[in-house]
Every structure is written in C-alpha cells, then in structure tokens.
All heavy atoms as a GROMACS GRO file, in nm:
protein
  593
    1MET      N    1   3.675  -6.316  -3.331
    1MET     CA    2   3.583  -6.380  -3.422
    1MET      C    3   3.602  -6.531  -3.427
    1MET      O    4   3.718  -6.573  -3.434
    1MET     CB    5   3.592  -6.319  -3.556
    1MET     CG    6   3.492  -6.378  -3.655
    1MET     SD    7   3.502  -6.297  -3.817
    1MET     CE    8   3.439  -6.146  -3.784
    2ASN      N    9   3.495  -6.602  -3.423
    2ASN     CA   10   3.504  -6.750  -3.428
    2ASN      C   11   3.557  -6.790  -3.561
    2ASN      O   12   3.529  -6.736  -3.663
    2ASN     CB   13   3.362  -6.799  -3.393
    2ASN     CG   14   3.363  -6.954  -3.363
    2ASN    OD1   15   3.466  -7.012  -3.372
    2ASN    ND2   16   3.254  -6.998  -3.317
    3HIS      N   17   3.619  -6.911  -3.566
    3HIS     CA   18   3.668  -6.971  -3.686
    3HIS      C   19   3.563  -7.015  -3.780
    3HIS      O   20   3.581  -7.029  -3.902
    3HIS     CB   21   3.778  -7.079  -3.670
    3HIS     CG   22   3.895  -7.021  -3.607
    3HIS    ND1   23   3.988  -6.953  -3.673
    3HIS    CD2   24   3.949  -7.042  -3.479
    3HIS    CE1   25   4.092  -6.918  -3.596
    3HIS    NE2   26   4.068  -6.973  -3.480
    4ASP      N   27   3.442  -7.049  -3.728
    4ASP     CA   28   3.334  -7.104  -3.804
    4ASP      C   29   3.258  -7.000  -3.880
    4ASP      O   30   3.181  -7.020  -3.966
    4ASP     CB   31   3.241  -7.182  -3.717
    4ASP     CG   32   3.303  -7.310  -3.659
    4ASP    OD1   33   3.394  -7.357  -3.717
    4ASP    OD2   34   3.257  -7.354  -3.553
    5HIS      N   35   3.274  -6.866  -3.839
    5HIS     CA   36   3.192  -6.768  -3.906
    5HIS      C   37   3.281  -6.678  -3.978
    5HIS      O   38   3.387  -6.625  -3.943
    5HIS     CB   39   3.120  -6.682  -3.795
    5HIS     CG   40   3.023  -6.760  -3.713
    5HIS    ND1   41   2.991  -6.886  -3.728
    5HIS    CD2   42   2.944  -6.722  -3.618
    5HIS    CE1   43   2.907  -6.928  -3.646
    5HIS    NE2   44   2.864  -6.824  -3.574
    6SER      N   45   3.247  -6.648  -4.112
    6SER     CA   46   3.314  -6.562  -4.193
    6SER      C   47   3.250  -6.419  -4.186
    6SER      O   48   3.136  -6.413  -4.155
    6SER     CB   49   3.288  -6.611  -4.340
    6SER     OG   50   3.356  -6.527  -4.428
    7SER      N   51   3.345  -6.328  -4.214
    7SER     CA   52   3.292  -6.181  -4.208
    7SER      C   53   3.217  -6.148  -4.336
    7SER      O   54   3.170  -6.042  -4.354
    7SER     CB   55   3.406  -6.093  -4.187
    7SER     OG   56   3.505  -6.103  -4.286
    8TRP      N   57   3.222  -6.230  -4.440
    8TRP     CA   58   3.159  -6.209  -4.570
    8TRP      C   59   3.007  -6.244  -4.547
    8TRP      O   60   2.978  -6.347  -4.498
    8TRP     CB   61   3.221  -6.287  -4.675
    8TRP     CG   62   3.354  -6.248  -4.708
    8TRP    CD1   63   3.433  -6.154  -4.648
    8TRP    CD2   64   3.434  -6.305  -4.818
    8TRP    NE1   65   3.552  -6.149  -4.702
    8TRP    CE2   66   3.557  -6.240  -4.810
    8TRP    CE3   67   3.407  -6.399  -4.911
    8TRP    CZ2   68   3.655  -6.267  -4.898
    8TRP    CZ3   69   3.509  -6.429  -5.002
    8TRP    CH2   70   3.634  -6.363  -4.991
    9SER      N   71   2.924  -6.154  -4.605
    9SER     CA   72   2.780  -6.178  -4.608
    9SER      C   73   2.756  -6.268  -4.729
    9SER      O   74   2.826  -6.267  -4.822
    9SER     CB   75   2.698  -6.050  -4.607
    9SER     OG   76   2.707  -5.988  -4.730
   10ILE      N   77   2.641  -6.339  -4.720
   10ILE     CA   78   2.599  -6.418  -4.840
   10ILE      C   79   2.561  -6.330  -4.957
   10ILE      O   80   2.593  -6.366  -5.075
   10ILE     CB   81   2.480  -6.510  -4.799
   10ILE    CG1   82   2.450  -6.616  -4.909
   10ILE    CG2   83   2.353  -6.428  -4.774
   10ILE    CD1   84   2.555  -6.722  -4.907
   11PHE      N   85   2.506  -6.209  -4.930
   11PHE     CA   86   2.484  -6.112  -5.036
   11PHE      C   87   2.614  -6.066  -5.111
   11PHE      O   88   2.624  -6.054  -5.237
   11PHE     CB   89   2.400  -6.002  -4.986
   11PHE     CG   90   2.360  -5.903  -5.088
   11PHE    CD1   91   2.270  -5.938  -5.180
   11PHE    CD2   92   2.411  -5.780  -5.093
   11PHE    CE1   93   2.218  -5.854  -5.283
   11PHE    CE2   94   2.371  -5.683  -5.194
   11PHE     CZ   95   2.277  -5.721  -5.284
   12GLY      N   96   2.712  -6.039  -5.027
   12GLY     CA   97   2.846  -5.990  -5.086
   12GLY      C   98   2.911  -6.100  -5.166
   12GLY      O   99   2.966  -6.083  -5.273
   13ILE      N  100   2.902  -6.226  -5.122
   13ILE     CA  101   2.959  -6.343  -5.190
   13ILE      C  102   2.878  -6.360  -5.327
   13ILE      O  103   2.942  -6.381  -5.433
   13ILE     CB  104   2.958  -6.463  -5.109
   13ILE    CG1  105   3.048  -6.447  -4.995
   13ILE    CG2  106   2.999  -6.584  -5.185
   13ILE    CD1  107   3.040  -6.558  -4.886
   14PHE      N  108   2.752  -6.352  -5.319
   14PHE     CA  109   2.672  -6.363  -5.442
   14PHE      C  110   2.702  -6.251  -5.543
   14PHE      O  111   2.713  -6.286  -5.666
   14PHE     CB  112   2.517  -6.363  -5.403
   14PHE     CG  113   2.438  -6.380  -5.524
   14PHE    CD1  114   2.430  -6.504  -5.595
   14PHE    CD2  115   2.352  -6.280  -5.576
   14PHE    CE1  116   2.354  -6.518  -5.710
   14PHE    CE2  117   2.270  -6.288  -5.685
   14PHE     CZ  118   2.278  -6.411  -5.758
   15LEU      N  119   2.713  -6.133  -5.496
   15LEU     CA  120   2.754  -6.016  -5.591
   15LEU      C  121   2.884  -6.046  -5.647
   15LEU      O  122   2.907  -6.015  -5.764
   15LEU     CB  123   2.750  -5.888  -5.514
   15LEU     CG  124   2.612  -5.838  -5.490
   15LEU    CD1  125   2.619  -5.702  -5.415
   15LEU    CD2  126   2.538  -5.815  -5.615
   16GLY      N  127   2.982  -6.102  -5.570
   16GLY     CA  128   3.110  -6.128  -5.635
   16GLY      C  129   3.102  -6.229  -5.734
   16GLY      O  130   3.169  -6.230  -5.846
   17PHE      N  131   3.024  -6.336  -5.704
   17PHE     CA  132   3.004  -6.452  -5.799
   17PHE      C  133   2.938  -6.400  -5.926
   17PHE      O  134   2.981  -6.428  -6.041
   17PHE     CB  135   2.921  -6.552  -5.733
   17PHE     CG  136   2.876  -6.666  -5.828
   17PHE    CD1  137   2.965  -6.762  -5.863
   17PHE    CD2  138   2.744  -6.676  -5.881
   17PHE    CE1  139   2.928  -6.866  -5.947
   17PHE    CE2  140   2.711  -6.768  -5.958
   17PHE     CZ  141   2.801  -6.876  -5.991
   18LEU      N  142   2.841  -6.311  -5.912
   18LEU     CA  143   2.769  -6.252  -6.033
   18LEU      C  144   2.859  -6.162  -6.111
   18LEU      O  145   2.855  -6.168  -6.235
   18LEU     CB  146   2.641  -6.187  -5.972
   18LEU     CG  147   2.541  -6.147  -6.086
   18LEU    CD1  148   2.480  -6.270  -6.149
   18LEU    CD2  149   2.425  -6.070  -6.017
   19THR      N  150   2.933  -6.077  -6.042
   19THR     CA  151   3.031  -5.995  -6.116
   19THR      C  152   3.130  -6.074  -6.194
   19THR      O  153   3.156  -6.041  -6.307
   19THR     CB  154   3.107  -5.906  -6.016
   19THR    OG1  155   3.007  -5.838  -5.939
   19THR    CG2  156   3.203  -5.813  -6.087
   20GLY      N  157   3.184  -6.181  -6.144
   20GLY     CA  158   3.274  -6.272  -6.217
   20GLY      C  159   3.209  -6.332  -6.331
   20GLY      O  160   3.267  -6.342  -6.445
   21VAL      N  161   3.085  -6.371  -6.319
   21VAL     CA  162   3.008  -6.434  -6.439
   21VAL      C  163   2.987  -6.321  -6.552
   21VAL      O  164   3.011  -6.353  -6.662
   21VAL     CB  165   2.875  -6.486  -6.389
   21VAL    CG1  166   2.782  -6.524  -6.516
   21VAL    CG2  167   2.888  -6.614  -6.309
   22VAL      N  168   2.959  -6.204  -6.512
   22VAL     CA  169   2.934  -6.095  -6.608
   22VAL      C  170   3.057  -6.064  -6.678
   22VAL      O  171   3.059  -6.052  -6.810
   22VAL     CB  172   2.872  -5.976  -6.538
   22VAL    CG1  173   2.868  -5.857  -6.632
   22VAL    CG2  174   2.726  -5.994  -6.493
   23TRP      N  175   3.168  -6.044  -6.609
   23TRP     CA  176   3.293  -6.015  -6.672
   23TRP      C  177   3.336  -6.129  -6.772
   23TRP      O  178   3.390  -6.097  -6.877
   23TRP     CB  179   3.409  -5.984  -6.571
   23TRP     CG  180   3.402  -5.847  -6.524
   23TRP    CD1  181   3.362  -5.807  -6.391
   23TRP    CD2  182   3.412  -5.728  -6.591
   23TRP    NE1  183   3.363  -5.682  -6.379
   23TRP    CE2  184   3.389  -5.617  -6.495
   23TRP    CE3  185   3.442  -5.689  -6.719
   23TRP    CZ2  186   3.409  -5.482  -6.529
   23TRP    CZ3  187   3.459  -5.557  -6.749
   23TRP    CH2  188   3.441  -5.454  -6.671
   24LEU      N  189   3.319  -6.249  -6.720
   24LEU     CA  190   3.353  -6.360  -6.811
   24LEU      C  191   3.268  -6.366  -6.933
   24LEU      O  192   3.331  -6.390  -7.044
   24LEU     CB  193   3.345  -6.497  -6.725
   24LEU     CG  194   3.399  -6.626  -6.794
   24LEU    CD1  195   3.539  -6.613  -6.831
   24LEU    CD2  196   3.362  -6.739  -6.704
   25LEU      N  197   3.143  -6.349  -6.921
   25LEU     CA  198   3.055  -6.346  -7.044
   25LEU      C  199   3.087  -6.233  -7.134
   25LEU      O  200   3.087  -6.255  -7.258
   25LEU     CB  201   2.908  -6.340  -6.999
   25LEU     CG  202   2.843  -6.469  -6.949
   25LEU    CD1  203   2.706  -6.444  -6.894
   25LEU    CD2  204   2.846  -6.576  -7.057
   26LEU      N  205   3.120  -6.114  -7.081
   26LEU     CA  206   3.157  -5.994  -7.166
   26LEU      C  207   3.281  -6.035  -7.245
   26LEU      O  208   3.285  -5.993  -7.363
   26LEU     CB  209   3.166  -5.876  -7.092
   26LEU     CG  210   3.043  -5.812  -7.033
   26LEU    CD1  211   3.074  -5.690  -6.941
   26LEU    CD2  212   2.951  -5.768  -7.144
   27ALA      N  213   3.377  -6.096  -7.184
   27ALA     CA  214   3.496  -6.126  -7.250
   27ALA      C  215   3.480  -6.243  -7.349
   27ALA      O  216   3.532  -6.231  -7.470
   27ALA     CB  217   3.609  -6.160  -7.143
   28VAL      N  218   3.405  -6.346  -7.321
   28VAL     CA  219   3.382  -6.452  -7.412
   28VAL      C  220   3.300  -6.424  -7.522
   28VAL      O  221   3.335  -6.467  -7.638
   28VAL     CB  222   3.321  -6.583  -7.329
   28VAL    CG1  223   3.282  -6.681  -7.420
   28VAL    CG2  224   3.424  -6.630  -7.233
   29LEU      N  225   3.198  -6.340  -7.511
   29LEU     CA  226   3.114  -6.297  -7.614
   29LEU      C  227   3.184  -6.198  -7.712
   29LEU      O  228   3.124  -6.157  -7.811
   29LEU     CB  229   2.979  -6.248  -7.565
   29LEU     CG  230   2.893  -6.356  -7.499
   29LEU    CD1  231   2.773  -6.292  -7.439
   29LEU    CD2  232   2.862  -6.469  -7.587
   30GLY      N  233   3.297  -6.146  -7.672
   30GLY     CA  234   3.359  -6.052  -7.751
   30GLY      C  235   3.328  -5.903  -7.743
   30GLY      O  236   3.362  -5.811  -7.823
   31ILE      N  237   3.241  -5.874  -7.648
   31ILE     CA  238   3.192  -5.738  -7.627
   31ILE      C  239   3.311  -5.641  -7.583
   31ILE      O  240   3.323  -5.531  -7.623
   31ILE     CB  241   3.089  -5.733  -7.530
   31ILE    CG1  242   2.963  -5.808  -7.578
   31ILE    CG2  243   3.033  -5.590  -7.496
   31ILE    CD1  244   2.848  -5.835  -7.491
   32ILE      N  245   3.400  -5.700  -7.502
   32ILE     CA  246   3.512  -5.613  -7.456
   32ILE      C  247   3.607  -5.586  -7.568
   32ILE      O  248   3.658  -5.477  -7.577
   32ILE     CB  249   3.571  -5.682  -7.335
   32ILE    CG1  250   3.477  -5.684  -7.213
   32ILE    CG2  251   3.705  -5.610  -7.291
   32ILE    CD1  252   3.528  -5.751  -7.088
   33SER      N  253   3.637  -5.686  -7.645
   33SER     CA  254   3.732  -5.663  -7.751
   33SER      C  255   3.664  -5.578  -7.856
   33SER      O  256   3.738  -5.492  -7.925
   33SER     CB  257   3.772  -5.793  -7.817
   33SER     OG  258   3.662  -5.868  -7.869
   34ASP      N  259   3.542  -5.576  -7.878
   34ASP     CA  260   3.470  -5.481  -7.973
   34ASP      C  261   3.484  -5.340  -7.913
   34ASP      O  262   3.506  -5.241  -7.987
   34ASP     CB  263   3.321  -5.514  -7.991
   34ASP     CG  264   3.301  -5.634  -8.067
   34ASP    OD1  265   3.400  -5.678  -8.137
   34ASP    OD2  266   3.190  -5.695  -8.064
   35PHE      N  267   3.470  -5.327  -7.778
   35PHE     CA  268   3.482  -5.196  -7.706
   35PHE      C  269   3.625  -5.141  -7.733
   35PHE      O  270   3.641  -5.022  -7.774
   35PHE     CB  271   3.451  -5.204  -7.570
   35PHE     CG  272   3.477  -5.077  -7.493
   35PHE    CD1  273   3.389  -4.963  -7.504
   35PHE    CD2  274   3.578  -5.068  -7.409
   35PHE    CE1  275   3.416  -4.846  -7.434
   35PHE    CE2  276   3.604  -4.946  -7.339
   35PHE     CZ  277   3.523  -4.843  -7.348
   36PHE      N  278   3.724  -5.227  -7.716
   36PHE     CA  279   3.861  -5.180  -7.738
   36PHE      C  280   3.882  -5.148  -7.882
   36PHE      O  281   3.971  -5.064  -7.912
   36PHE     CB  282   3.958  -5.283  -7.690
   36PHE     CG  283   3.964  -5.288  -7.541
   36PHE    CD1  284   3.962  -5.405  -7.467
   36PHE    CD2  285   3.977  -5.174  -7.458
   36PHE    CE1  286   3.971  -5.413  -7.327
   36PHE    CE2  287   3.990  -5.179  -7.326
   36PHE     CZ  288   3.984  -5.299  -7.264
   37GLY      N  289   3.816  -5.215  -7.971
   37GLY     CA  290   3.830  -5.188  -8.119
   37GLY      C  291   3.772  -5.056  -8.149
   37GLY      O  292   3.824  -4.979  -8.241
   38LEU      N  293   3.662  -5.018  -8.086
   38LEU     CA  294   3.608  -4.880  -8.100
   38LEU      C  295   3.693  -4.770  -8.053
   38LEU      O  296   3.694  -4.663  -8.110
   38LEU     CB  297   3.460  -4.875  -8.030
   38LEU     CG  298   3.349  -4.950  -8.092
   38LEU    CD1  299   3.226  -4.936  -8.010
   38LEU    CD2  300   3.323  -4.895  -8.229
   39LEU      N  301   3.776  -4.798  -7.947
   39LEU     CA  302   3.869  -4.708  -7.906
   39LEU      C  303   3.969  -4.678  -8.014
   39LEU      O  304   4.030  -4.568  -8.014
   39LEU     CB  305   3.934  -4.738  -7.776
   39LEU     CG  306   3.842  -4.751  -7.656
   39LEU    CD1  307   3.918  -4.800  -7.530
   39LEU    CD2  308   3.781  -4.616  -7.628
   40GLY      N  309   4.006  -4.772  -8.091
   40GLY     CA  310   4.095  -4.758  -8.203
   40GLY      C  311   4.237  -4.754  -8.160
   40GLY      O  312   4.278  -4.709  -8.060
   41GLY      N  313   4.318  -4.820  -8.246
   41GLY     CA  314   4.461  -4.821  -8.232
   41GLY      C  315   4.524  -4.910  -8.128
   41GLY      O  316   4.633  -4.912  -8.104
   42LEU      N  317   4.430  -4.985  -8.046
   42LEU     CA  318   4.496  -5.070  -7.947
   42LEU      C  319   4.541  -5.198  -7.996
   42LEU      O  320   4.641  -5.248  -7.953
   42LEU     CB  321   4.380  -5.093  -7.842
   42LEU     CG  322   4.344  -4.980  -7.748
   42LEU    CD1  323   4.238  -5.015  -7.655
   42LEU    CD2  324   4.468  -4.919  -7.684
   43GLY      N  325   4.486  -5.251  -8.108
   43GLY     CA  326   4.540  -5.375  -8.162
   43GLY      C  327   4.561  -5.491  -8.060
   43GLY      O  328   4.469  -5.544  -8.006
   44ASP      N  329   4.689  -5.537  -8.046
   44ASP     CA  330   4.726  -5.642  -7.960
   44ASP      C  331   4.696  -5.612  -7.812
   44ASP      O  332   4.663  -5.704  -7.740
   44ASP     CB  333   4.871  -5.690  -7.987
   44ASP     CG  334   4.889  -5.738  -8.123
   44ASP    OD1  335   4.799  -5.800  -8.175
   44ASP    OD2  336   5.008  -5.733  -8.171
   45LEU      N  337   4.714  -5.495  -7.779
   45LEU     CA  338   4.689  -5.456  -7.635
   45LEU      C  339   4.533  -5.482  -7.599
   45LEU      O  340   4.516  -5.534  -7.491
   45LEU     CB  341   4.725  -5.307  -7.614
   45LEU     CG  342   4.705  -5.262  -7.470
   45LEU    CD1  343   4.799  -5.340  -7.377
   45LEU    CD2  344   4.722  -5.115  -7.462
   46GLY      N  345   4.450  -5.458  -7.690
   46GLY     CA  346   4.308  -5.489  -7.668
   46GLY      C  347   4.284  -5.638  -7.651
   46GLY      O  348   4.206  -5.666  -7.564
   47HIS      N  349   4.351  -5.721  -7.724
   47HIS     CA  350   4.338  -5.870  -7.713
   47HIS      C  351   4.396  -5.918  -7.578
   47HIS      O  352   4.341  -6.006  -7.506
   47HIS     CB  353   4.395  -5.940  -7.824
   47HIS     CG  354   4.331  -5.923  -7.953
   47HIS    ND1  355   4.199  -5.963  -7.981
   47HIS    CD2  356   4.364  -5.854  -8.059
   47HIS    CE1  357   4.166  -5.925  -8.100
   47HIS    NE2  358   4.255  -5.860  -8.156
   48ILE      N  359   4.508  -5.860  -7.539
   48ILE     CA  360   4.573  -5.894  -7.409
   48ILE      C  361   4.478  -5.851  -7.298
   48ILE      O  362   4.466  -5.938  -7.199
   48ILE     CB  363   4.717  -5.825  -7.400
   48ILE    CG1  364   4.809  -5.888  -7.504
   48ILE    CG2  365   4.770  -5.839  -7.263
   48ILE    CD1  366   4.939  -5.823  -7.510
   49LEU      N  367   4.432  -5.730  -7.302
   49LEU     CA  368   4.339  -5.689  -7.203
   49LEU      C  369   4.207  -5.773  -7.194
   49LEU      O  370   4.156  -5.804  -7.086
   49LEU     CB  371   4.295  -5.546  -7.212
   49LEU     CG  372   4.406  -5.438  -7.189
   49LEU    CD1  373   4.359  -5.305  -7.223
   49LEU    CD2  374   4.449  -5.448  -7.042
   50ASP      N  375   4.162  -5.815  -7.302
   50ASP     CA  376   4.043  -5.912  -7.313
   50ASP      C  377   4.075  -6.041  -7.249
   50ASP      O  378   3.991  -6.091  -7.164
   50ASP     CB  379   4.012  -5.931  -7.455
   50ASP     CG  380   3.873  -6.000  -7.476
   50ASP    OD1  381   3.784  -5.966  -7.396
   50ASP    OD2  382   3.872  -6.084  -7.565
   51ILE      N  383   4.197  -6.101  -7.269
   51ILE     CA  384   4.228  -6.223  -7.208
   51ILE      C  385   4.245  -6.205  -7.060
   51ILE      O  386   4.203  -6.290  -6.975
   51ILE     CB  387   4.366  -6.271  -7.274
   51ILE    CG1  388   4.330  -6.315  -7.410
   51ILE    CG2  389   4.411  -6.395  -7.192
   51ILE    CD1  390   4.452  -6.350  -7.497
   52LEU      N  391   4.310  -6.100  -7.014
   52LEU     CA  392   4.330  -6.069  -6.869
   52LEU      C  393   4.187  -6.048  -6.802
   52LEU      O  394   4.166  -6.108  -6.684
   52LEU     CB  395   4.415  -5.943  -6.854
   52LEU     CG  396   4.563  -5.960  -6.877
   52LEU    CD1  397   4.633  -5.833  -6.859
   52LEU    CD2  398   4.620  -6.066  -6.780
   53ILE      N  399   4.090  -5.974  -6.862
   53ILE     CA  400   3.963  -5.964  -6.803
   53ILE      C  401   3.894  -6.091  -6.795
   53ILE      O  402   3.828  -6.125  -6.698
   53ILE     CB  403   3.883  -5.857  -6.874
   53ILE    CG1  404   3.954  -5.717  -6.852
   53ILE    CG2  405   3.737  -5.855  -6.839
   53ILE    CD1  406   3.894  -5.609  -6.942
   54ALA      N  407   3.903  -6.183  -6.891
   54ALA     CA  408   3.841  -6.314  -6.893
   54ALA      C  409   3.900  -6.396  -6.783
   54ALA      O  410   3.825  -6.465  -6.711
   54ALA     CB  411   3.851  -6.376  -7.031
   55LEU      N  412   4.028  -6.392  -6.764
   55LEU     CA  413   4.098  -6.464  -6.654
   55LEU      C  414   4.055  -6.419  -6.524
   55LEU      O  415   4.028  -6.499  -6.430
   55LEU     CB  416   4.256  -6.454  -6.673
   55LEU     CG  417   4.332  -6.528  -6.575
   55LEU    CD1  418   4.311  -6.684  -6.592
   55LEU    CD2  419   4.478  -6.495  -6.591
   56ILE      N  420   4.051  -6.290  -6.497
   56ILE     CA  421   4.000  -6.239  -6.372
   56ILE      C  422   3.859  -6.268  -6.346
   56ILE      O  423   3.826  -6.303  -6.235
   56ILE     CB  424   4.026  -6.086  -6.366
   56ILE    CG1  425   4.176  -6.044  -6.371
   56ILE    CG2  426   3.959  -6.013  -6.250
   56ILE    CD1  427   4.211  -5.912  -6.384
   57GLY      N  428   3.780  -6.265  -6.449
   57GLY     CA  429   3.635  -6.307  -6.434
   57GLY      C  430   3.612  -6.455  -6.396
   57GLY      O  431   3.537  -6.484  -6.313
   58PHE      N  432   3.701  -6.533  -6.460
   58PHE     CA  433   3.693  -6.682  -6.425
   58PHE      C  434   3.740  -6.700  -6.291
   58PHE      O  435   3.680  -6.792  -6.216
   58PHE     CB  436   3.776  -6.754  -6.529
   58PHE     CG  437   3.778  -6.901  -6.509
   58PHE    CD1  438   3.663  -6.974  -6.536
   58PHE    CD2  439   3.891  -6.967  -6.460
   58PHE    CE1  440   3.660  -7.112  -6.513
   58PHE    CE2  441   3.887  -7.107  -6.445
   58PHE     CZ  442   3.772  -7.179  -6.476
   59LEU      N  443   3.854  -6.638  -6.245
   59LEU     CA  444   3.897  -6.662  -6.106
   59LEU      C  445   3.792  -6.603  -6.008
   59LEU      O  446   3.777  -6.670  -5.899
   59LEU     CB  447   4.036  -6.594  -6.090
   59LEU     CG  448   4.155  -6.650  -6.157
   59LEU    CD1  449   4.277  -6.568  -6.142
   59LEU    CD2  450   4.168  -6.797  -6.116
   60ALA      N  451   3.734  -6.503  -6.029
   60ALA     CA  452   3.625  -6.442  -5.937
   60ALA      C  453   3.518  -6.543  -5.936
   60ALA      O  454   3.454  -6.572  -5.831
   60ALA     CB  455   3.580  -6.308  -5.989
   61PHE      N  456   3.479  -6.597  -6.049
   61PHE     CA  457   3.372  -6.700  -6.054
   61PHE      C  458   3.402  -6.813  -5.973
   61PHE      O  459   3.310  -6.862  -5.892
   61PHE     CB  460   3.347  -6.738  -6.202
   61PHE     CG  461   3.258  -6.855  -6.221
   61PHE    CD1  462   3.126  -6.840  -6.215
   61PHE    CD2  463   3.309  -6.978  -6.266
   61PHE    CE1  464   3.038  -6.952  -6.236
   61PHE    CE2  465   3.226  -7.089  -6.283
   61PHE     CZ  466   3.095  -7.073  -6.261
   62LEU      N  467   3.525  -6.868  -5.982
   62LEU     CA  468   3.555  -6.984  -5.902
   62LEU      C  469   3.568  -6.955  -5.753
   62LEU      O  470   3.520  -7.028  -5.667
   62LEU     CB  471   3.693  -7.043  -5.950
   62LEU     CG  472   3.696  -7.109  -6.081
   62LEU    CD1  473   3.831  -7.161  -6.113
   62LEU    CD2  474   3.601  -7.231  -6.079
   63LEU      N  475   3.632  -6.846  -5.720
   63LEU     CA  476   3.657  -6.809  -5.579
   63LEU      C  477   3.522  -6.783  -5.511
   63LEU      O  478   3.491  -6.846  -5.402
   63LEU     CB  479   3.742  -6.680  -5.563
   63LEU     CG  480   3.757  -6.634  -5.429
   63LEU    CD1  481   3.854  -6.724  -5.341
   63LEU    CD2  482   3.819  -6.492  -5.426
   64PHE      N  483   3.439  -6.697  -5.561
   64PHE     CA  484   3.313  -6.660  -5.501
   64PHE      C  485   3.222  -6.778  -5.511
   64PHE      O  486   3.130  -6.795  -5.421
   64PHE     CB  487   3.261  -6.533  -5.549
   64PHE     CG  488   3.334  -6.417  -5.509
   64PHE    CD1  489   3.417  -6.341  -5.597
   64PHE    CD2  490   3.325  -6.366  -5.377
   64PHE    CE1  491   3.482  -6.220  -5.558
   64PHE    CE2  492   3.397  -6.253  -5.338
   64PHE     CZ  493   3.475  -6.188  -5.426
   65GLY      N  494   3.221  -6.851  -5.619
   65GLY     CA  495   3.132  -6.977  -5.628
   65GLY      C  496   3.171  -7.076  -5.524
   65GLY      O  497   3.078  -7.132  -5.464
   66LEU      N  498   3.294  -7.095  -5.498
   66LEU     CA  499   3.334  -7.190  -5.389
   66LEU      C  500   3.283  -7.143  -5.255
   66LEU      O  501   3.239  -7.218  -5.169
   66LEU     CB  502   3.482  -7.210  -5.387
   66LEU     CG  503   3.544  -7.304  -5.288
   66LEU    CD1  504   3.493  -7.445  -5.317
   66LEU    CD2  505   3.697  -7.298  -5.291
   67CYS      N  506   3.305  -7.006  -5.230
   67CYS     CA  507   3.261  -6.951  -5.092
   67CYS      C  508   3.114  -6.959  -5.083
   67CYS      O  509   3.058  -7.002  -4.976
   67CYS     CB  510   3.309  -6.811  -5.093
   67CYS     SG  511   3.477  -6.786  -5.065
   68LEU      N  512   3.035  -6.936  -5.189
   68LEU     CA  513   2.888  -6.946  -5.189
   68LEU      C  514   2.846  -7.094  -5.166
   68LEU      O  515   2.750  -7.108  -5.087
   68LEU     CB  516   2.831  -6.897  -5.323
   68LEU     CG  517   2.685  -6.874  -5.337
   68LEU    CD1  518   2.645  -6.764  -5.244
   68LEU    CD2  519   2.644  -6.845  -5.476
   69PHE      N  520   2.913  -7.192  -5.222
   69PHE     CA  521   2.877  -7.323  -5.206
   69PHE      C  522   2.912  -7.366  -5.063
   69PHE      O  523   2.826  -7.437  -5.001
   69PHE     CB  524   2.960  -7.411  -5.303
   69PHE     CG  525   2.946  -7.560  -5.284
   69PHE    CD1  526   2.826  -7.617  -5.326
   69PHE    CD2  527   3.045  -7.639  -5.217
   69PHE    CE1  528   2.806  -7.747  -5.309
   69PHE    CE2  529   3.016  -7.772  -5.205
   69PHE     CZ  530   2.904  -7.832  -5.249
   70LYS      N  531   3.020  -7.317  -5.002
   70LYS     CA  532   3.055  -7.358  -4.867
   70LYS      C  533   2.958  -7.301  -4.765
   70LYS      O  534   2.914  -7.365  -4.674
   70LYS     CB  535   3.203  -7.304  -4.833
   70LYS     CG  536   3.308  -7.396  -4.893
   70LYS     CD  537   3.445  -7.338  -4.837
   70LYS     CE  538   3.557  -7.419  -4.884
   70LYS     NZ  539   3.686  -7.362  -4.829
   71LYS      N  540   2.919  -7.172  -4.790
   71LYS     CA  541   2.814  -7.113  -4.701
   71LYS      C  542   2.679  -7.185  -4.710
   71LYS      O  543   2.619  -7.212  -4.607
   71LYS     CB  544   2.804  -6.971  -4.736
   71LYS     CG  545   2.875  -6.874  -4.651
   71LYS     CD  546   2.814  -6.745  -4.638
   71LYS     CE  547   2.888  -6.646  -4.565
   71LYS     NZ  548   2.895  -6.656  -4.425
   72ALA      N  549   2.644  -7.221  -4.836
   72ALA     CA  550   2.511  -7.290  -4.850
   72ALA      C  551   2.521  -7.432  -4.792
   72ALA      O  552   2.418  -7.479  -4.734
   72ALA     CB  553   2.479  -7.303  -4.996
   73TRP      N  554   2.632  -7.493  -4.805
   73TRP     CA  555   2.645  -7.634  -4.747
   73TRP      C  556   2.641  -7.631  -4.594
   73TRP      O  557   2.582  -7.722  -4.543
   73TRP     CB  558   2.785  -7.689  -4.796
   73TRP     CG  559   2.805  -7.831  -4.757
   73TRP    CD1  560   2.861  -7.882  -4.659
   73TRP    CD2  561   2.747  -7.940  -4.835
   73TRP    NE1  562   2.850  -8.025  -4.655
   73TRP    CE2  563   2.788  -8.059  -4.770
   73TRP    CE3  564   2.677  -7.950  -4.953
   73TRP    CZ2  565   2.758  -8.184  -4.817
   73TRP    CZ3  566   2.647  -8.082  -5.000
   73TRP    CH2  567   2.683  -8.191  -4.929
   74ARG      N  568   2.700  -7.524  -4.530
   74ARG     CA  569   2.695  -7.519  -4.385
   74ARG      C  570   2.552  -7.490  -4.329
   74ARG      O  571   2.517  -7.535  -4.225
   74ARG     CB  572   2.781  -7.422  -4.328
   74ARG     CG  573   2.930  -7.461  -4.338
   74ARG     CD  574   3.020  -7.363  -4.263
   74ARG     NE  575   3.141  -7.354  -4.334
   74ARG     CZ  576   3.198  -7.242  -4.368
   74ARG    NH1  577   3.149  -7.123  -4.319
   74ARG    NH2  578   3.308  -7.231  -4.431
   75LYS      N  579   2.472  -7.416  -4.410
   75LYS     CA  580   2.329  -7.386  -4.366
   75LYS      C  581   2.238  -7.505  -4.377
   75LYS      O  582   2.138  -7.506  -4.308
   75LYS     CB  583   2.285  -7.268  -4.456
   75LYS     CG  584   2.364  -7.139  -4.444
   75LYS     CD  585   2.344  -7.079  -4.306
   75LYS     CE  586   2.418  -6.946  -4.306
   75LYS     NZ  587   2.426  -6.888  -4.169
   76CYS      N  588   2.268  -7.598  -4.463
   76CYS     CA  589   2.179  -7.712  -4.472
   76CYS      C  590   2.188  -7.815  -4.364
   76CYS      O  591   2.284  -7.839  -4.312
   76CYS     CB  592   2.206  -7.783  -4.605
   76CYS     SG  593   2.165  -7.687  -4.746
   0.00000   0.00000   0.00000
C-alpha cells in the first residue's frame, strides 16, 4: 500500500467523528449520568464513568476530526 493512501474510507472517518460528537454531547448534557442515576446505587462510579465517556468522546472527536480534515485537505 502506498504511503499517500489510507485504508480508512471518508465515510468511516466521518462516522467516527460523529460518534465522538454524540458521546461527548451525551456526557456534557448529563444524559449519561441521569441514566446511571436511574440504575440506582452507582453514586460516584456513575460520575467516574460519565467523565471517562466524555474523555473518550472528546478524543474520538479530535482523532477522527483531524483525519477528516487531512483527507479533505488532500482532495482540494
């Protein structure tokens, strides 16, 4: 495989970017912590999981956003 071509499709990169945005929004808006509250009894574990999900969503947003930008930049 040539170094200039990635094996990731633009659609796959966009889906990763979109998934990161969705997870980040769910965590920031408090929907995930409300869900863990409904499960009951999680307490601090629910907040820790909320922070971890927000962190993973943010990293996915950055990683796939950068890849999406690089692919779009090369096509122009």
